[in-house]
C-alpha positions in Angstrom: 24.9 1.1 86.6 21.1 0.6 87.9 21.0 -3.0 89.2 19.0 -5.5 87.0 15.1 -5.4 88.2 14.5 -9.0 87.1 17.0 -10.8 88.3 19.0 -12.5 85.3 17.9 -9.6 83.4 20.6 -8.1 81.0 20.9 -4.9 79.3 19.8 -5.0 75.4 22.0 -1.7 74.9 24.8 -0.7 76.6 24.0 3.1 77.8 27.3 5.4 77.0 26.3 7.6 80.3 25.5 6.9 83.6 24.0 9.3 86.4 27.2 9.6 89.0 26.6 10.9 92.2 29.1 13.6 91.3 26.3 14.4 89.0 23.7 14.5 91.4 25.0 16.8 93.7 26.0 19.3 90.8 22.1 19.5 89.8 20.1 18.7 93.0 19.7 22.1 94.0 18.8 23.7 90.7 15.5 25.5 90.4 13.1 24.2 87.8 11.7 27.2 85.6 8.3 26.9 85.5 7.8 23.9 87.7 4.7 24.7 89.2 2.6 25.5 86.1 4.4 22.4 84.4 3.4 20.3 87.7 0.0 21.5 87.1 -0.1 20.4 84.0 0.9 17.3 84.4 -1.5 16.4 87.1 -4.1 17.4 84.9 -3.1 15.2 81.8 -2.8 12.2 84.3 -6.2 13.0 85.6 -7.5 13.4 82.3 -5.7 9.7 81.5 -7.2 8.0 85.0 -3.9 8.0 86.5 -3.9 8.7 90.7 -2.0 11.3 92.1 0.4 8.8 93.3 
């Protein structure tokens, strides 16, 4: 479970799924299909909304 962002914060709803290290190890090296295209579209959308690249 993720630690609270604010001290004393409690979850409104209990989530059924949690991302475990085992899951991360299984998916971390997967290739993302069309990632380059998606990245350029996301950057263009962010630029249009006034967001910085950071």
